[in-house]
N, C-alpha and C positions, 0 to 999 in steps of 0.2 A: 623700673619700679618707681613711682612718684614718691619724693620726700616726705610730703605731708601725710602719707601713710605708713612710715617707717616702724612706727609700733606696732601696727596691725600686722605687718609682714615680718616681723621678729619672731625668732622660734622662742618655744616655751617648754619647761620640763614637767611632765605629769607622772610623778613617782620616778621610775627609773626610764622612761620613754621621753625622747623629745619630739615635739611635732614642730614642724618647718614654719608654721605661721600659726596666727591666732583665730583662723576662722575654723568652725566646725559644722559639718552637717548634722542636723539634728536628726533623731531617729524617729521614722516613719514606718508605719507597718507594710508588710509586703507578704501577703497571703496568698496571691493566685498562683495557680498550678504551673503556669508558663515561668514564673519567674521564682518561685520556690518549690523545690522537689518534694512531691509528696512520699517519696522512697527514703531518701537520706535526709530530708529536712534541711540541707544544705540550699544555699541560692544556685540556681540554675546558670548557664553561662549567660544567658540574657539578663538575670536578676543580677548577676555579679557584673555584667557590662554596664547596666544602670548606675552601680556605684562607683565602678571604675572611671566613667565618664566623668563623675564630679571631682574625682582626684586628679584626672588629667586637667580639669579646669581649674585647679589651683587650690582646692580645699585642703587645707592641712591635716585635719582629723575627719575620718568618716566614721560615724557611729549608726551602725546598722538598724533595721527596726527590729522590734522585740521579737524575741524568739523564747518560747514557753520552755519550761523546766518540769512542766505538770505532766505527767505520764499519761494520764486518761484523757487528754485532750485530742488527741489523734496526730496531730504534729507536734513535736516534742524534740528537742536536741538529743536527747538520750535513747531516741527510737532506734538509731541505726550508727552506733558511734563509729565503726571505722570507715564506712560510707560518708558521713559527716565531715570527718576528718580528711579524706582524700577529695572529697569534691570542694571543700572550701578552700582549698590551696590556690585554686585559681582566682578566686577573689582577692585573697590576700597577696599573692604575687603581683595581681595587677594594680593594686592598688600601691605597694611597696614601689613597682617599677616606676610609678608616675612620681614618686617623692613623698607620699602621704603616709598616715598610719591609719589603723583601722580597730575600732572597739566594737565588740558585739554586745548588744543589749539583751540581757536576760530577763525573764519576767516570770512573776508567781501569778501573773494575770488579773482578774477584774474584781473577784469578790462579789460585791452588790452590784457591781456596774456592768455584770454580765448581760448578755441580750439574748434572751430565750435558752439560756442553760442554768435556769435557776435549780439547784441541787448538786449541779456537776461543778461549779465554780463557787467554793464555800467563802464566806466572810469569816472575820474573826470570830464573830458571834453572831446568834439569829437578828437579822435586820431587814428593813423593807428594801425590796429592788428598786432600783433607779429607774428604768424603764417601763415597770409595771408596779407601782407601789402597793398594788393589793397582795403582791406575794412577798414572801418572806425567804430570803437565802439562808441556808442553814450555817451552824458555825462550824469551824474546824476542830478536829480532835487534836491532841498533844502529838499523836502519833503522826498525824499529817503534817503538821509544823516542822517536826523534826525529820520526816522525809522531804519536804520542801528544802530545806537548809542544805541536806546532803546533795539534794539533786542541783541546787545553785554551784556547789563545789565541784559536781562532776561534768556538768555543763562548761564551767569555766576552764576546766582542765583540758576538755577537747577543743575550746578555742584556743588555748595556748598551744596544744599539738597542731593544730591547723596552720599556726602561723599568725594568730591574732596577737595585736600589741597589747591588748587590755579587754576587760570587761565592764560595761555599765549594768547597774543593778536597776531594775525597773519593779517598783519604785515608790519613794515617799513624795508622791507626784500624784496630780491629778485624780485623786480618790480611789487609786487602783488598790489591791489587797494590802500591801505593804503600807499604804497611807491611812488606810483603814485600821490597821494595827495602831499607828502612831498616834491618832486623834481621837480622844476621848468621847467626842460626839459620834463615834461609828464604833468603837472598840467597847462593847459590854462584858467583856470577859470576867472573870473574878479569879482566875488563877494568875500564875506568875507572868502569864503574856497581857495581862490586862490590869487596869488599876491606876497606878502610878506612872509618870512619864518613864521612869527607868524600865518598868514592867512593858509597857507598850513598846519601848524600842529594843525589847530583848530579841526578836527575831532577826531584826535589822541588823544588830551587833554581831549575831551568832553566825549569820550569813558571811558578813566579810571575814570574820575569824576563819570559818570553813574553806573559804575560797584561798587564804593566804596561806593556811595549812597545807592544801592540796596543790597550790601553784608557786608556793615561795613568798616571803614577804615583798620582794620586788616587782610582783606581777601587779600592774596598775589597776586599780577598781575604782569607777566613778560612780556616784549616786545620782540619779535623776531625782530632783528635789523641788518641790513646790514651796516657795516663801510664805505665802498666805493663801488661804482656801478662798475667800471671798463667798461664803456661804452663809447664805440668811436663813435657810432652813432646808430640810429635805426637798431636793428638787429646784431650789430656788436660790439663784445666784445674783450676787451685786454687781451694778455696773459702775464704772469709773467715776468717783466724786459722791456716791451714793453713801449717805449716813445709814449704819445698819449694825446690828449687833453680830459680831463674828462667831459663828458656830462651828468652824471648823480651826485651823491652827492660825493664831493671830501672831503679830510681832515678837511679843514678848517670848512666848513660847519657842517661836520658830528660831530665834538667835540661839537659845539654849540648844535647840536639837542640832543646828548646824555645827555648833562645837562638839558636840557628842559624836556626830558623824565623823567627823576629823580625829576625835580621840579613839574611836572604835576602828580606824586604820583606812577609811574611804581616803582616795588620792585625789578625788576632785568632786565637786558639786556643780551639777548641769542644772541650772535653774531656770523655772518660769513660776508662773501662780495657777491656782484654780483648782477645781475638781471638776468631777461629772456633773455635781449640782451645778455648778459655774463654769461649764464647760467652754465658754467663750474667751476666758482667759488662757487657757491651756492651748486653744485653737483659735486664735483671735481672728475675728472677720475684719472686714472694712470700716466698722463701725467702731472699732477698738482705735485708740491713738496709736501713733507710731511708736515702737520700743515701748509698748506700754507695760512691760514688768521690768524696765531697766532700773528704775528708782528704788524698787524693793529688793533686786537683786544686789545692787550696790551696798545695801545695808548689810546684807549676809557677809559681803567682803571684808567688811569692817572687824568682824568677829572671827574670822578664820585665816589661815596662812596658807592652805592649799589652793589650787587653781580654782576659780569660779567662771563658769559659763552663763551666759544670757539668752535665752530666745524669747520669741514672739513680736513679730511684725519689725524685726531688727535688721535693717538692710541699709543702713546707713554708714559708708566705711569712714567718713569724716567722723562722725560721732561716735564709731566705736573706737577710731585711733586716738580720739581725744580722752574717752574715760580710761582706756588701757594705759595711756601715757600717764595719767593722774594717779595711776595706781587703783583705781574703782573698779576695775573689772580685768580678767584675764584673756577670756575668749569671746568672739563675737558668734552668737550661735544663730545658724540660718537653716531653716528647713524648707519651707515651698518656694521661697526665692531661689534655691539652687534646681528646683523642678523645672521653674520657668527658665532660668538660663545657668546651666551648669558651669560656664565658662565666666560667671560673674566675678569670681576672686580674682582671676586673670586680668578682666578688665578693669577692675580697681585698681590693682597695682599697675596697670598700665595709663591709668587717668582716662579711660575710657568711659566714664559713667554714663554718657548718652547712649552708647551701645548695649548697655544691659537692659535686655528684656524684662520689664518688671512683672513680679507677682501681682495679681489683682484682690487675691485674698478672697477669693469667692468659695473655695474648696470644693469646686465642682468636679475638677479632674482627680485630685488627690483623696481628700477625707471621703466624699460622696461615693468614690469608686471603690475604697478600700472596703469600705462597709457593705459594699454590694459583692465582695469577694472577687473583684475584677482587678486587672493590672493597675497599679499605682501610677499615674501619669499628671498631665497638666493642663489645664483649659487653654493657655495660651502657648503650650509647646505639645504639639502632638508626638514628637519623636521620644519623649520623656518615656522612660521604661521600654522603649524599642530603639534603642540608639542604633543599632544595626540594620534592622529590617526597614527603618523609616529614614535612613541617611540620606540625603539629597545628593544624586549624582549627577554629572552632566550629560544631558541630553545626547543621543546619537545623531538625531536630526534636528537642525535649528529652524524653530517655526516662529510664524508671525501670530502673536496672541493679541486678543482683545479681551478686555476686562470691563463690563459695564455695570458701574456701581464702584464707587469709593468709600463704602464702609468698611466695617473690619473684616468681613470675609472677602470682598474683593479686593483690599490691599495684601490680604494673606495669600490669594491666589496669584497676584501680580508677583509678590516676593518670591514665592517658591517656584514659579515660572522663570523668572529673571536669573534666579540662583543656577537654575538649571540651563541656562544660556540661552533661552528663548528672547526674542524682540518682543517688548510687550508694550502694549497701548492701553492705557486705563483712563476711561471716561467718565466723568461725575458730574450730573447735572446740576449740582448747586456750586456755590463758590467757597465750600469747604468739604475736605476729606473727613471721612469719619461716620458718615450716616447717622443713624439714630444714637449710636455709642456717643456721639458729642452731647447729645441731650443726656443719656444715662450717665455721663460723669460730671454733670453739672453741680450736685449737691457738694457742699464742703468735705465730705467723708469719703469722697471718691476722687482722692489726687493721685491714685495708683493708676486708675482708668484714664486720667488725663496724659499721665506719663505713658501708658501704653499707647495712646494715640500719637505722642510725640515721637515715640520709638517707631511707629509704623511708617510716620511721614518721613523719619529720617532715612528709614529702609529704602522708602522709595526714590529718594534722593541719591543715596549712594549706589543702589543697584540699576540706576538710569532708566528706570521707570519714565515713560513719556506719559505725562499728566495732562489731560484736556479737561479743563474746568469749565462749568457752565455750559456744559455740553449734553443734551439729551438726545440720545442715540436712536435713529430711524431703522427701519428694517433693511434699508437700502446700504446704510453705511457698515453693515456687517458683513458686506461681499468682500472676499479677497483675504480674509483671516482663514489661517489654518486651524485654530481652536479659538473658541468663544466662551468666557465665563460670564454667565448671567447673574449679577448679584444686586439687583434692582431694589432689595429691600421689601418691605411691606408698609401698608397704608393703617392708620389707626381704626378701629373698629367704632363706628358711630351709633348711638342711640336716639330713637324717635322719640323719646319721652316728652310730653308736653312741658313746655316751659325750658327746654333745653337748647332753644334758640336765642336765650337770654346773652347779654354781654357778660353777665355774672357766671357764665358756665364755660370751663376752659377744658380742652382736653390736654393729657399728661404732655405731650411734647411741647405744647405752646407754655405751658404751665412750668415746665422746667428749664426752658430755654428763652422764653420771650416774655412772659408776663409776670409783673411783681403782684403776688396775692396780698392786698390790702387788707380785706376784711378780718375781724376777728374771727368768726364763727365759719369754718368751712367744714364741707361734707365731701368726702372723697368717695366716688363710686367704684368699688372694685378692690378687693382685698387680697391681689395677687402682690409678687413680690415688688413691683413698680409703685403700686397704690400704697403699700405699707411704708415703703420708703419714703414717699412724698408726704404721708400723714406724719411721720416721726419728724420728718424736716421741718415741717411748718411748726408742730407742737413743741419742738425743741425751740423755736422763735417766738413763743408765746401764744399761738393760735389754739382755740378752742376746737378740737377736731373730731368728726364722728367719721368711722369708715362704715360703709353700707355694701355688704358682699352678699350675693345672690345665692352662692353655695352654702353648704354646712361647716366649711372651714376657710380660715384664711391662710396665705402662704402655700398654698397647694402647689407648689412647683415641684416638678420631678428634679431630682439631684441636688436640691438645696438640703446642705449639711444642717443636721440638727444643733451645731455651734452657732451657725447664722441665725437658723430659726428661733433658738432658744434666747439669744441676745435681742432680736427683734421684739419678741414678744415682752422680755423684760423691758424693754424700752418704751414700747407702746404703753404697757403699764405705768412706768414710772413717770412719763410724761401725760398720764390720765387721757388717752385716746379712747374715745369709746367705739366700740366694735359692736356692729348688729349682722348678726349672720342669717343666713335664710331671709334675706329682706331686698326689697326693690324699692326705688324711688318712684312713685306714682305720677309725681307732679311737682313742679317747682313754680311757685308764684310768690310775689311780695315778700321775698326774703324767706320764705319758709320751704323745706323740701318735705313734702309727704310721703311717708315710707310706711310700707306695710311688711311687718315680720311674721313670719309662719312659726309659730310655737310647736314644737315638736316634743312628743313626750318619750325623750331617750331616757335609757336605764340608767340608775345611779349606779355608783361603783359596787354595790351588792347585787347588780343585775336585776333591780325591782324598779317600778315605776317612781318617777320624780313627782307626778302628780296626780291629785285624788280622783281625776276623771279622765276617760279616754277622749283624745282630741280629733280622732277619725284619722284616716290615711293621710289627707292632706293638711291636717294640723288645724289650729285656731288661729286667725290672723289678730295680730297685735299692730296698732295704728300708732305712729308716732308723727308729730308736727316737731321738724328739728330746725332751729333757728339756722340759716345759710346766708351770709353774705357773698360766699364763693362757693361753686361746686367744681371739683376737678373729675373729670371722667378717665379713667384707667381700665379699661376693659379688652384689651388685647389688640390683635393685627390681623390684617388680612393679607395675604401675599400679594404682590405686585409682579406678577409673571405674565402680563401680556405680551413683552417683547419675546420671553422666550418660547411662548407657543407660536409666535409669528414666524419663529425662525429655526423652530425645533428640528435637530438632525444630530446625527452621531458625534458631530465634532462642538456640539454646543452643550454647555453642563450648566444647569441651574444649581445655585448654591445659596447658602444663608437664608435670611428670613424670606427671600423671593420663593424659596421652596416650603419652607415651615418655619414660622416664628416660633422660635426657642430661646436660646440662651448664647452667650458669647462663646462657650466651649463648643458647640454643635457647629457654629458658622465658622470658626478657625480650623476645626478638624476635617470639615467636609471640604472646605477650600483647600486643605493643604493635601488630602487624600487625591481630591481630584488633579490638581496641579503637579503632584509628584509622579503622575503616571502618563504625563502628554509629552 
């Protein structure tokens, strides 16, 4: 263990339980049937192995994903008490054998943040739904409140009987049900559970009291707590640095609440920020600053004496060690970084920071899959959630392997093949590894993408992959290899729009990597993720930017998390980017983009016409003349698969963008799965 992280790797007392170090795995939902038993609602062996692997990797405290105490939700900790206790012992024993502790997170669920369950998941009082504001969630009865309180106590007792070290209450955090009780903007009740702050916190007080009565005063109870809501209005979140009127929990009330939570008997505050209305604070994308919640959480530490944890893009052990040593924080909370590399804590302790596979905060493998009710996993770590079945084992037969293309997919195929013991030659036609990912990592908010590239390059060196740079492979060169991975990437799709042969028209790759955009007025053609990120980056630098998108929506990328989507929409709005949908550039001449927008008669929120007249099937064209010093075109990619079709055979594998341009997760997963089986 390196001395400079001594505080991070010192033990800590949480109530009656000592954890071996100050790193905690943050709770993330696990809902898929393969990882969570539908019969006992305990984690299956595969689900338990997912947590145990993080304990083996050096995480001091494992906090499991939320477990409902609500009986009518189908999966509830109370459904099969005997089965739950029996099956959860495998997880508890495995975590304990690794030297770590485990808390189970118990939840009252979503309230107004429910998705498609209006009427089933009640709110404190009738209030508009987050996902469909035209619908109203019903309020809870007193009888339901009392039932929820007792269910928390019963659930905590089951966790204790199964060998759990504590529970965490979900949550006065992220705009979930208990958070809606605590915040006056959401809680419109007029009885003893609404109105004054004391009343709004009553259910939260009674929950911990019931748990302590059932499990004993020494059984630790943590509270998941959002310091500040960052809510501008219903469904509107504030971005960092924005001046706004807080509609949720502000600092003044937050510090009072934190002190009361300690008085009520909670043994730890597990803190972040945000609400479902400002979801990108609780689930920060790459657009958020590193350790985005730390300053706010350290303010809470000043007013309580119980341990305080902080989560939210918090992956720097030096920073964590510093604030812990200064007494400003107790626990470094990591969620997604532990999905990317379950052994990150161990590598921290050994000073091997360059060997930590970084999280890129894309949400594609974790949050995106969770809400598809698929196994939780990770874009950069396909073995996450499949620790045993996707484990890399030595190949029975050592083979000579060729990888054509040194992008992310190609390097992943080379990495996996080399780990399995094969002799690997990687050919890259340019003078740099990384392919289009080098371009994607250019914006200043993509520091983790750049770190991932550095990690892959180090893996190539450490695994003794033979690299051939500036080498474009011909069909003849592919002879003599037992297995060939073709990862030749894709080429940008070009437009034949009149005027697009101008020097003032640049395609996305050149705009990101090579060309300085000097003009004040910029038109971005294409409102996909890349186009919107380019527009945001330029607008942040003071440019006047217009996005022209041919389809009806922007950011229409499969797997894009709502947290990333919502924050990008707020950023485009904040930096005053104009968005024209159903629009195409007809011509570019004399510094002007001539754009046709098709106006369509979409229904309003009442499902009635927005316009006074019918526009016809094709709609009414609306013409725009937009000043454009520069135009940047980002309209997708076409696979470069010529080599593959020239050498197509059973031992030739087409992967990455060369097969189908999608995203980094698809490229890495396809490469991993192909290479683990050769």
